[in-house]
N, C-alpha and C positions, 0 to 999 in steps of 0.2 A: 727445509733442511733434512738431509738424510740422517737417520739415527740407527743405532745398534744397541741391542740389549746385552747385558753381561750374564754369563753363567760360569760354572767351574765343574771340574770332575766332582761328582756328588760327595765323595768321602773327604774332600778338602774342607768342607764346611764342618763336618763331624763324622767320625767313623761309624756312628750309630745312625741308621737311615732316618728314623723319626726325628732325631735331634738335628740332622742335616737339613731336613725339610723346614724345621722351625727356624734354623739360621737363614735359609734362603728367604723365607718370608720376612724375617727381621731386617735383612739387608736389601729388601726390595728386588729380589731376583726371582723372575717368573718362569725360568726355564731350567730343566734338569739335563745334565749330561751324565748318564748312568754307566758306571764302569765296575764299581765294587762297593763293598760295605752294605750289601743287602743280605741279611741273616748271616753276616760275617763272611760272605762269599763274593767272588768275582762273577760277572755276568754269565760266563760259560758254565758255571757250576750251580746256579740257582735253579730251583724247580719252577714249573709253571705256576703252581700254587703260591710260591714265594713271590713270583713276579706279579701275580694278581693282587696280592696283599700290598706290595709296594706301589702298584699303580693306583689302588684304591686310596692309599694315603696321599699320593701326589694329587689325585683328583680332588680329594676333600680339602687340600690346601690351595687349590686353584693353580697348581703348577703343571706346565706342559713338558713332556719329554721331548727335547729337541734332538738328542743324539743318543744312540745306544753304542757305547764304545767297546766293541769286541776286540779280542786279541788275535783274530784270524789273520794268518800270515806273519804273526810276530814269531819269526824263526829264522833258521839259517838254511839258505838254499843248498848248501853242500850236504845236507842230510839226504838228498836224493829225491827223485820224483815220487816214488811210492810212499816213502815215509812222510814226505811233506804233504801229500794229498791226504793220507790217513789222518794226520794231525790237524790239518786246517780245513780242507774242503769237507772232511768227515764231520767237523764240528758244526757245519752250517745248518743241518736239519734242526738241531736243538735251538740254535740261535734264532732261527726263523719262528719257532714256536714262541720263544720269549718276545721277539719283536712283534708278533701278532697281538700280544697282550699290551705292550707299551706303546705301540703305534708311533714310533719316533719319526721325525722328519728325515733323519739320516741314520744309516748304519755304518759305523766306522770299521774299516779293515786297514791293515798295516802294510807298509812297504818293507819287504823282508830284508834280512841282513845278507850282505855280499862280502864275505871276508876275502882277503888276499887280492884285492883289486890292484892292478898295476897302476903306477903313478901316471896321471894324465890320460888314463884309458876311459873310454866311454862305457858307462854302466850298461847301457842297452846293448852295445856291441858285445860285451862280455856275456850278458844273459842270452843273446841270440846265438852266440857261439857255443857256450858251455851248458846253458840251462834253458834250451828252447821250449821245454815243456811248461815253464813257469807261466808264460803269458796265457796259455789255455786254462790254467787253474784260476788265474785272476778273472778271465772272461767268464768262466763258468759261475764263479761266485757272484760277480756283478750282475750277470743275467738272471740268476736265481733270485737275488734280492729284488731286482726290478720286477720279475714275474710275480713276486709277493706283494707288489704295489708299494714298494719302499725304494729309497734311493741310497746307493752305496757312495761312500766317500773314502778316499785313500789318504792316510796320514803318513807323512815321512817320519821315520824313526831316527833315533840317535845312533851313536856308535858307528857301525859300518853299513848303514842302510844303503840300498841301491839308489835311493833318492838323496843325493848329496849335493853335487854341483847343480846349479840352477838349470843348466842345459839338460841334465839327467831327467828332470821333471818333464820338460817339454818333450823330449824324445820318447819317454816311457808312455805318456798319455797319447801321443801320436801312434805308437806301436799298439797300444791297448785297443784303440779304435772303438771306444764306447762313449759316445757323447753324453749319455745319461749319468756317468760317474763324474764326481768332482774331486778336487783336491782339498784336504784339510792341511793347510800350511802351518806346521808347528815351527815357528821361527827359531826357537832355541834348539830344537832337535837338529835342524839344519846346521846351526852354529856348532853343535856338539859333534858333527861329522867333519868340522874343519872349515866351514864357510861362514865368515863373518857377515851378519845380515845387514843389507843396505836397501835403500829405496829403489835402486836399480834392479835388485833381485825381485822385489815386489812387482815392479812394472812388468817384468818378463812373465811372472807367474799369475798376474791378475786375471787373465782369461780362464784360468783353470780353477781358481780359488772359489770355494763356497763357504768355507768355515776357517776361522783363524784362531790358532792357539798361541798364547804367549805366556812367558814367564821371565823372571828377572835373571840377570847374569852380568858378570864383569870379566873383562880381560885385564891384563896387567902390562903397563908400559907400552912398548911398541909391538909386543906379541899379541896379535889379534885372536888367538885361540881362547875359547871359553875357559876361564880359570876358577872363578868364584861364584857361588850361589848368592843371590841378593834379591832385594825388593825390586819392583819395576822402577821406582823412583830413583834408586841408586845404580841402575843399570848403565853400562857403557856403550850400548848400541842405541839407536835413535827410536826409542819406544814411542814417544809422542808423535814424531813425524810419520813413522810408518803406520802406526795405528790410526792416526788422523786420516791418512789416505785410504785405508781400508774402510773406515766409516763413511767418508765422503763419497767414495765410489760405489758404496752399497753392495760390495761383493760378499760380505759376511754379516747377515742380519743379526746373528748372535755371535758374540766373541767369547771364547772360553779360556779362562785362567787355568794354568797347569802349575804343579809344584815346581819351584826352582830346585833342580836336583842333579843336573848333569855336570856341574862343577864340584868344587870342594867347598865345605863350610869354612868361611873366613874366620880366623881367630879374632875373638873380641867383637864380632858383628852381632847386632841385635836381630834375632830371627823370631822374636815373639810377635804373635798376632799378624804374621806376614800376609795372610790371605786378605784379611779386612783392610790392611794398609794398601794392598794392591787395588782392591775394589775402590777405595776412596781416592787413591791417586788417579786412576783412570777417569773416574767421574769428574774430578776437579780439573783435569788437564787436557782431556780429549773432547772436543766439541761434538755433541750428538750422542755420546754414550749415556745410557740410562741405567 
């Protein structure tokens, strides 16, 4: 039987890194996805010495760093070529120093924001027409990560990410033309761009996915837009069906929980202990999750 391990963004367990490691061990989680909460900082801001101390603590606890979740390319393409390069490509030198310490299996970068997209327009067609420089920045970052002996993964973002409709993902990865890079499919981020997640979307994206992010959410009535934050158990998309296929197909050996955050908090809803509830729900309801 194909299996998958669970992880989460490290500060979801606890904002204090040492306490988060203790929670990982208590919950039987063996992998770390490092994004923030190290000396109170995000990854891009920590020093090499702070990274070494965090790696030492992880090693002592027997935890492996699966992903280094950077914010490279989390920005707006309308900032322009030079500003975008300085902010994002310019951050890569330090990220690679940090990655050398943590030795993650994956280094996450982000699908940028594309505001003002015309209705029914292809994201890649817009990027090729108005922001042709963007693809070279992505290729440069992917290539430099690969040259460092690491693997880049691109995560779709919420809001107006250029990865929104499922065809956008397929078209962008074809244009990128870098077989060594994979997709981190954040199912709720795609939902937050207006695309309700289905098994059909998974089927189209399966050849690209190497890492799967999920979090709870609800729509309301016949309106399929993401409305409320919720647990996975109370979600109104097919959490168990889609996740079961991800596990059975072996596309994401580690599955990462994210905070339920792109909807609104529902009045009267119980948000206490949501992370542990989601861990327990997945282990109880998806065959093969450990």
